[in-house]
Wavefront OBJ file of the C-alpha trace (Angstrom):
o trace
v -3.423 -18.820 54.795
v -4.215 -19.443 51.146
v -1.561 -18.842 48.515
v -4.284 -17.796 46.030
v -5.983 -14.470 45.364
v -9.516 -14.516 46.840
v -11.193 -13.621 43.528
v -13.353 -16.764 43.506
v -16.166 -17.490 45.964
v -15.375 -21.186 46.251
v -17.492 -23.982 47.682
v -15.932 -25.588 50.782
v -15.261 -28.886 49.009
v -13.288 -30.119 46.006
v -14.581 -32.233 43.137
v -11.863 -34.816 42.565
v -13.283 -37.219 39.978
v -16.222 -37.813 37.700
v -17.702 -39.945 34.947
v -20.588 -38.829 32.778
v -22.787 -36.624 34.957
v -21.699 -38.148 38.282
v -18.911 -36.441 40.186
v -17.396 -37.050 43.608
v -15.807 -34.781 46.191
v -12.764 -35.417 48.373
v -14.902 -36.983 51.101
v -16.470 -39.500 48.704
v -19.864 -37.775 48.427
v -21.413 -38.181 44.964
v -23.311 -35.459 43.096
v -25.347 -35.270 39.923
v -23.604 -32.525 37.964
v -26.100 -30.186 36.283
v -23.428 -27.526 35.716
v -21.158 -29.205 33.135
v -18.379 -27.037 34.534
v -20.418 -23.938 33.533
v -21.419 -25.368 30.171
v -17.981 -26.750 29.324
v -18.127 -30.533 29.683
v -21.023 -30.840 27.241
v -20.356 -34.535 26.585
v -19.922 -35.363 30.258
v -16.825 -36.128 32.281
v -14.367 -38.752 30.998
v -15.957 -38.882 27.538
v -14.175 -41.791 25.795
v -13.845 -40.324 22.277
v -12.244 -37.134 23.590
v -9.906 -39.035 25.897
v -8.817 -41.295 23.051
v -8.166 -38.343 20.753
v -6.118 -36.585 23.441
v -4.064 -39.691 24.224
v -3.302 -40.311 20.555
v -2.256 -36.711 19.955
v -0.243 -36.519 23.185
v 1.788 -39.512 22.030
v 2.789 -37.541 18.905
v 3.119 -33.834 19.773
v 1.573 -31.513 22.342
v 2.485 -28.108 21.043
v 4.094 -26.208 18.213
v 3.541 -22.468 17.670
v 1.538 -21.013 14.825
v 4.685 -20.569 12.766
v 3.895 -23.791 10.923
v 0.965 -25.359 9.113
v -1.568 -27.079 11.361
v -3.813 -29.591 9.600
v -5.975 -30.042 12.706
v -6.851 -26.336 12.753
v -7.849 -26.555 9.095
v -10.005 -29.631 9.742
v -11.736 -28.218 12.829
v -12.437 -24.903 11.085
v -13.909 -26.785 8.107
v -15.982 -29.002 10.428
v -17.386 -25.970 12.240
v -18.111 -24.008 9.075
v -19.715 -26.920 7.235
v -21.283 -25.552 4.056
v -21.231 -21.996 5.448
v -18.923 -19.253 4.227
v -16.654 -18.944 7.292
v -12.975 -19.150 8.161
v -11.676 -19.741 11.675
v -9.219 -18.395 14.235
v -8.386 -20.408 17.370
v -7.494 -19.236 20.846
v -7.850 -20.468 24.435
v -11.102 -19.086 25.855
v -14.357 -17.295 25.179
v -12.966 -13.945 26.292
v -10.085 -14.339 23.836
v -12.498 -15.278 21.065
v -14.553 -12.146 21.732
v -11.393 -10.007 21.857
v -10.507 -11.339 18.414
v -14.008 -10.546 17.140
v -13.833 -6.978 18.472
v -10.427 -6.418 16.873
v -11.529 -7.907 13.554
v -14.678 -5.755 13.437
v -12.751 -2.560 14.045
v -9.960 -3.512 11.646
v -12.301 -4.525 8.821
v -14.718 -1.586 9.077
v -12.268 1.114 10.113
v -14.840 2.170 12.730
v -14.687 1.912 16.525
v -18.303 2.005 17.752
v -19.598 -1.348 19.007
v -23.099 -1.902 20.357
v -23.767 -4.554 23.004
v -26.597 -4.980 25.513
v -27.322 -4.459 29.175
v -26.917 -7.599 31.334
v -24.749 -9.215 28.653
v -21.570 -11.096 29.509
v -18.673 -11.442 27.077
v -15.650 -12.063 29.314
v -13.320 -10.349 31.758
v -10.328 -9.244 29.682
v -10.411 -5.494 28.995
v -12.083 -5.541 25.591
v -14.507 -8.328 26.489
v -15.236 -6.726 29.865
v -15.898 -3.384 28.174
v -18.331 -5.171 25.857
v -20.085 -6.696 28.860
v -23.161 -4.667 29.837
v -22.962 -5.071 33.622
v -21.840 -2.293 35.973
v -20.849 -4.846 38.622
v -18.303 -6.366 36.214
v -16.906 -2.907 35.370
v -16.610 -1.705 38.978
v -13.079 -0.652 39.906
v -11.630 -1.147 36.410
v -12.410 2.165 34.723
v -11.543 3.650 32.311
v -12.886 0.946 30.041
v -12.066 0.484 26.367
v -13.894 3.393 24.710
v -16.781 3.446 22.256
v -18.895 0.600 23.584
v -22.602 1.431 23.747
v -25.170 -0.618 25.673
v -28.709 -1.090 24.411
v -31.640 -2.744 26.128
v -32.011 -6.416 25.209
v -35.155 -7.249 23.212
v -35.903 -3.517 22.832
v -36.634 -2.118 19.357
v -35.848 1.472 20.344
v -32.279 0.522 21.203
v -31.826 -0.874 17.692
v -33.223 2.276 16.096
v -31.251 4.757 18.189
v -27.877 3.064 18.704
v -27.067 1.317 15.424
v -26.055 3.800 12.733
v -23.575 4.116 9.843
v -20.796 4.852 12.364
v -21.292 1.442 14.022
v -18.590 -1.128 13.374
v -20.490 -4.057 14.854
v -23.183 -5.313 17.184
v -22.257 -8.098 19.624
v -25.184 -10.105 20.996
v -25.928 -13.307 22.906
v -28.918 -15.253 21.606
v -29.595 -16.262 25.189
v -28.124 -14.080 27.908
v -26.618 -16.779 30.109
v -24.954 -14.937 32.981
v -27.658 -12.293 32.677
v -30.378 -14.724 33.761
v -30.959 -17.204 30.892
v -32.982 -14.701 28.857
v -33.618 -15.704 25.215
v -33.681 -13.161 22.412
v -37.070 -12.617 20.803
v -36.853 -13.836 17.196
v -38.694 -10.796 15.791
v -36.320 -8.453 17.618
v -33.289 -10.411 16.463
v -34.430 -10.254 12.844
v -34.885 -6.486 13.184
v -31.386 -6.286 14.644
v -29.903 -8.235 11.733
v -31.807 -6.045 9.243
v -30.517 -2.852 10.865
v -26.955 -4.164 10.744
v -27.348 -4.925 7.036
v -28.792 -1.472 6.329
v -26.037 0.414 8.172
v -23.060 -1.783 7.245
v -22.476 -2.896 10.833
v -21.203 -6.418 11.340
v -23.505 -8.766 13.233
v -21.445 -10.687 15.819
v -23.012 -13.485 17.861
v -21.422 -14.639 21.120
v -22.049 -18.402 21.133
v -19.557 -19.129 23.921
v -22.278 -20.621 26.134
v -25.069 -21.284 23.629
v -22.873 -22.980 21.022
v -21.644 -26.551 20.690
v -25.053 -28.140 21.068
v -26.172 -26.467 24.278
v -29.464 -25.229 22.803
v -30.277 -28.341 20.756
v -28.422 -27.488 17.545
v -24.694 -27.139 16.953
v -25.068 -23.341 17.050
v -28.009 -21.447 18.506
v -28.198 -19.052 15.545
v -29.368 -21.996 13.427
v -32.676 -21.849 15.320
v -33.128 -18.082 14.934
v -32.930 -17.921 11.122
v -29.993 -15.520 11.007
v -26.432 -15.849 9.770
v -23.941 -13.656 11.643
v -20.888 -12.078 10.067
v -18.835 -13.321 13.037
v -19.565 -15.796 15.809
v -17.505 -16.962 18.756
v -17.213 -20.303 20.539
v -15.405 -21.764 23.556
v -16.671 -23.685 26.616
v -18.084 -26.916 25.113
v -15.773 -26.873 22.084
v -13.049 -28.876 23.874
v -15.171 -30.671 26.507
v -12.888 -29.323 29.237
v -9.706 -28.678 27.272
v -9.210 -24.881 27.028
v -10.043 -23.773 23.485
v -11.885 -20.879 21.905
v -12.721 -20.025 18.317
v -13.827 -17.074 16.235
v -15.425 -17.759 12.878
v -15.955 -14.976 10.378
v -17.198 -14.632 6.822
v -14.546 -15.210 4.157
v -14.725 -11.557 3.117
v -13.297 -10.533 6.509
v -10.095 -12.546 6.098
v -8.348 -9.672 4.331
v -8.392 -7.661 7.559
v -6.531 -10.300 9.561
v -3.295 -10.594 7.646
v -0.050 -11.943 9.087
v 0.926 -10.163 12.295
v -2.452 -8.528 13.012
v -3.484 -10.968 15.739
v -2.215 -14.185 17.299
v -1.795 -16.505 20.247
v 1.096 -18.662 21.440
v -1.101 -21.505 22.666
v -4.180 -20.891 20.512
v -5.142 -23.846 18.341
v -2.510 -26.138 19.810
v -2.678 -29.741 18.715
v -4.109 -31.139 21.960
v -6.947 -28.609 21.936
v -7.667 -29.238 18.265
v -7.695 -33.010 18.761
v -10.262 -32.603 21.539
v -12.367 -30.184 19.487
v -12.404 -32.493 16.475
v -13.591 -35.400 18.641
v -16.357 -33.219 20.125
v -17.590 -32.027 16.729
v -17.494 -35.545 15.278
v -19.588 -36.815 18.193
v -22.168 -34.046 17.862
v -22.510 -34.491 14.097
v -23.252 -38.201 14.420
v -26.761 -39.198 13.265
v -29.373 -38.958 16.008
v -27.247 -36.993 18.478
v -29.375 -33.849 18.524
v -32.638 -35.770 18.289
v -31.727 -37.342 21.632
v -30.627 -33.999 23.115
v -33.968 -32.438 22.206
v -35.891 -35.382 23.637
v -34.092 -34.887 26.951
v -34.819 -31.163 26.740
v -38.536 -31.794 26.301
v -38.547 -34.156 29.289
v -36.753 -31.616 31.468
v -38.993 -28.683 30.531
v -42.135 -30.818 30.915
v -41.009 -31.948 34.345
v -40.251 -28.395 35.441
v -43.649 -27.183 34.192
v -45.291 -29.784 36.414
v -43.644 -28.442 39.582
v -46.061 -26.376 41.651
v -44.180 -23.920 43.811
v -44.701 -20.338 44.952
v -40.923 -19.954 44.793
v -40.930 -20.093 40.971
v -41.607 -16.991 38.860
v -40.774 -18.421 35.427
v -38.930 -21.190 33.620
v -37.163 -20.331 30.381
v -34.373 -21.430 28.078
v -33.695 -23.590 25.061
v -32.341 -27.095 24.636
v -30.429 -27.995 27.765
v -29.811 -24.393 28.804
v -32.453 -23.793 31.454
v -33.182 -20.954 33.852
v -35.628 -21.156 36.762
v -36.397 -17.631 37.932
v -37.102 -17.602 41.666
v -38.821 -14.960 43.755
v -35.671 -13.487 45.315
v -31.882 -13.815 45.582
v -32.322 -15.105 49.115
v -34.590 -17.932 47.957
v -32.089 -18.767 45.225
v -29.339 -19.101 47.834
v -31.520 -21.373 49.977
v -32.614 -23.542 47.029
v -29.069 -23.907 45.673
v -27.759 -24.951 49.071
v -30.583 -27.447 49.622
v -30.045 -29.028 46.202
v -26.314 -29.273 46.819
v -26.932 -30.966 50.166
v -29.154 -33.510 48.390
v -26.494 -34.143 45.755
v -27.493 -31.947 42.784
v -25.028 -29.315 41.555
v -26.595 -26.249 39.912
v -25.561 -22.698 38.984
v -26.694 -19.144 39.599
v -27.460 -16.652 36.826
v -28.374 -13.009 37.230
v -29.774 -12.102 40.636
v -32.369 -14.803 41.203
v -32.152 -17.480 38.499
v -31.274 -21.113 39.138
v -29.401 -22.274 36.034
v -29.302 -25.881 34.845
v -26.686 -26.945 32.285
v -26.597 -30.750 32.261
v -24.292 -32.505 29.831
v -25.914 -33.160 26.466
v -25.392 -36.864 27.158
v -27.757 -36.774 30.154
v -29.971 -39.854 30.391
v -33.716 -40.109 30.996
v -32.965 -41.563 34.430
v -30.725 -38.614 35.316
v -33.358 -36.129 34.129
v -35.936 -37.785 36.387
v -33.470 -37.930 39.281
v -32.817 -34.185 38.984
v -36.538 -33.413 38.687
v -37.249 -35.455 41.818
v -34.697 -33.432 43.808
v -35.946 -30.152 42.367
v -39.523 -31.014 43.329
v -38.450 -31.945 46.840
v -36.737 -28.606 47.365
v -39.026 -26.274 45.419
v -42.321 -27.743 46.631
v -41.149 -27.779 50.234
v -43.306 -25.206 51.947
l 1 2 3 4 5 6 7 8 9 10 11 12 13 14 15 16 17 18 19 20 21 22 23 24 25 26 27 28 29 30 31 32 33 34 35 36 37 38 39 40 41 42 43 44 45 46 47 48 49 50 51 52 53 54 55 56 57 58 59 60 61 62 63 64 65 66 67 68 69 70 71 72 73 74 75 76 77 78 79 80 81 82 83 84 85 86 87 88 89 90 91 92 93 94 95 96 97 98 99 100 101 102 103 104 105 106 107 108 109 110 111 112 113 114 115 116 117 118 119 120 121 122 123 124 125 126 127 128 129 130 131 132 133 134 135 136 137 138 139 140 141 142 143 144 145 146 147 148 149 150 151 152 153 154 155 156 157 158 159 160 161 162 163 164 165 166 167 168 169 170 171 172 173 174 175 176 177 178 179 180 181 182 183 184 185 186 187 188 189 190 191 192 193 194 195 196 197 198 199 200 201 202 203 204 205 206 207 208 209 210 211 212 213 214 215 216 217 218 219 220 221 222 223 224 225 226 227 228 229 230 231 232 233 234 235 236 237 238 239 240 241 242 243 244 245 246 247 248 249 250 251 252 253 254 255 256 257 258 259 260 261 262 263 264 265 266 267 268 269 270 271 272 273 274 275 276 277 278 279 280 281 282 283 284 285 286 287 288 289 290 291 292 293 294 295 296 297 298 299 300 301 302 303 304 305 306 307 308 309 310 311 312 313 314 315 316 317 318 319 320 321 322 323 324 325 326 327 328 329 330 331 332 333 334 335 336 337 338 339 340 341 342 343 344 345 346 347 348 349 350 351 352 353 354 355 356 357 358 359 360 361 362 363 364 365 366 367 368 369 370 371 372 373 374 375 376 377 378 379
């Protein structure tokens, strides 16, 4: 009998160690990890700069509450904002970051209506779950937090009919990750941003999965020519150390005065040390040039695979979705790849999701493509 709730459908093996993109289970079997812990370990396992930063901070102080100044929070917020007009709030996860964004939007605007989109995923806490546009995530947990409205992704009519002067904010993923690795159309996204500006609604971008380099730039919105009022981060921000962040325009700071929101563990010194090391690594010259080279190699290799199991390949950077012909085929392909030593993810009903670490090598890209060809071209 397990002493755990059965809320996870776990694989029948345990990953016990890893370096870079190679991990090993308890029996000694090695795998090429193209999951990055669901887009978390974006620099790979055992990344030296992050380990060094954690060890140095652990030797000084692990935790103090947010009753005192925290220079690391200030530095990480400044590093994330760069030359942009944002201030930061730190928490422990993507769901918490989105909860903070929802609260800030309602507090600042004095309105409650928030528009999100069908097949979106924003987390599993009550506010974030209510923002999530998936009935399967809502099942059994009604009543949800009120006044969330779900539009159709990449649909102009939804923008025109749902966003109005009573709307506090719109929350959108630039690529719907859990929904099937579906990118936003740039024209639609620009229309969305324009409608928000016209109605006074805040534009909030959920960058929990797309941020921290996953799409080939530090933030995905940098490739879509928009600047959100609020954006959220987590996953890759700490390279495996739990940390989330919400960044909002300076003008919003007045709505989050002392006592309006907080977290005991949020922005603790260990998490901030890890985040600073991650950001420093990603801002080094040439980092994203290499990431985008690997992305081109991966997409080119996938385009060369001839298989009647594949419907479409889509994504951006090193966030890749291979849409297969059915959920059953996805189950078979995932299992076959795992047996051959390649770890992948599911997304939506029938999408094989690849999220290799941004530090993936050319050799590892070719190794993964070889295994994918073997499985997908197998008649």
